[in-house]
N, C-alpha and C positions, 0 to 999 in steps of 0.2 A: 451560543447554543452549547450545552453541556454534553460532553461525550463520556461514554462508559468505558471502562478499562476492560482488559480481556476477561477478568472475573465477573464482570456485571452482565450476567445472562438474564433474559427474562424470566420472572417468576423466582427470583432469588437464587437460581442454580448456581452452584459453584463449579467452574470449569475443572478445576483440579480434582474435586471429588468425583465429578462425572469420568474424567480420564482415569482415575484410580479404579472405579468401579469396572470401566471397561477392560482395563488390564487384569483385574481379577476374574472377570467372566472369561477371558482369553485364557488365563492360566488354568481355570476350572475346566474349560473345554478340552484343552490339550491333555490334561491328566485323565479325563474321562475316556478320550481316544485312545490314549496309551493302554489304559486298563482293558479296552475292548479287544485289543490284540490277544489278551490271555483268555478271553471268554470264548466258549464253543457251543453251537447248536447243532443239532442233527434233525434231519428230514428225510423221509423215505417215500418211495412211490411203488406202485404195483404190489401192494400188500407186504411191503418190506423186502421186495426183490432187490431194489436199488436203494442204498443208504448213502447220503452225503453229509460230511461233517464239515462246518464252515466256521471261521472266527467271526468275532463281532466286527471286525474291520474288513469283512468280507474277502477273506483269503481262504480258498478251498483247502482243507486240510487232508481229507480222506473221501475216497469214493469206493464203496463196496458193492460188487455186483453178485448176486446169487448166480451160481453155474447154472441153474435151472432156467434163468432168464435169458440165457444165450441160445437163441434159436437161428440158425443160419437162414432159415427160410423166412425170418420175421425180424431182420435187424432194424427196421423202422419202429417196431414196438419198443425194442430195448432203448433206442435213441430217444423216444418219446418219454420212456420212464426216467431216463438220466436227466433229460431236460426239466421234467416235472419236480424232481428231487431237488435239482440245483435252484430251481426258481423258489420253491417252498423254503429251502435253507436260506436263501437271501431274503426273502421276506421275514423269516423268523429272526435272522440277525439284525435286520432294520429295526424291528420291534424292539429288540433287546437294546440296540443303541440308543433308541428314543427313550427307553425307560431309565437308562444310565446317564444321559446327558443332563447337565445342570439346567435348571429353569433359565430360560432367556426371554425376557418380555419382548413381544413383537416377533418371534421367531416360531413359525408354525411347527408343530411337532416336537418343540423344544420346551414345552410346559408353559409357554406363553399365550396369549389370546390371539396371536397372528397379526399379520399386516392387513390393512383395509385392501379389499380386492383380491387377496391371495388365497 
């Protein structure tokens, strides 16, 4: 019975080429993640009364609250506006990250077709 060596993968795939491609994808991904640290997005809530700035790697850089939004009788509304602005900023940063990440086959949201059942 004949045995195939390490390089003999089905369909003529070369294991070394596959490993090299995986390493390149990992390098590209790390570079994209590093670049996201320098990107910023801003979101607001309450008609601009609360503004949040966040980096592409999801670090909050700034929160600005208009003094008119501070009502001691309605602290819950201010909390809701802060929460809404932060959530919108996170969503925007995630969209930015998805647009900057290199295409990766089989990875949903990364430019590939996605995995079955995912």
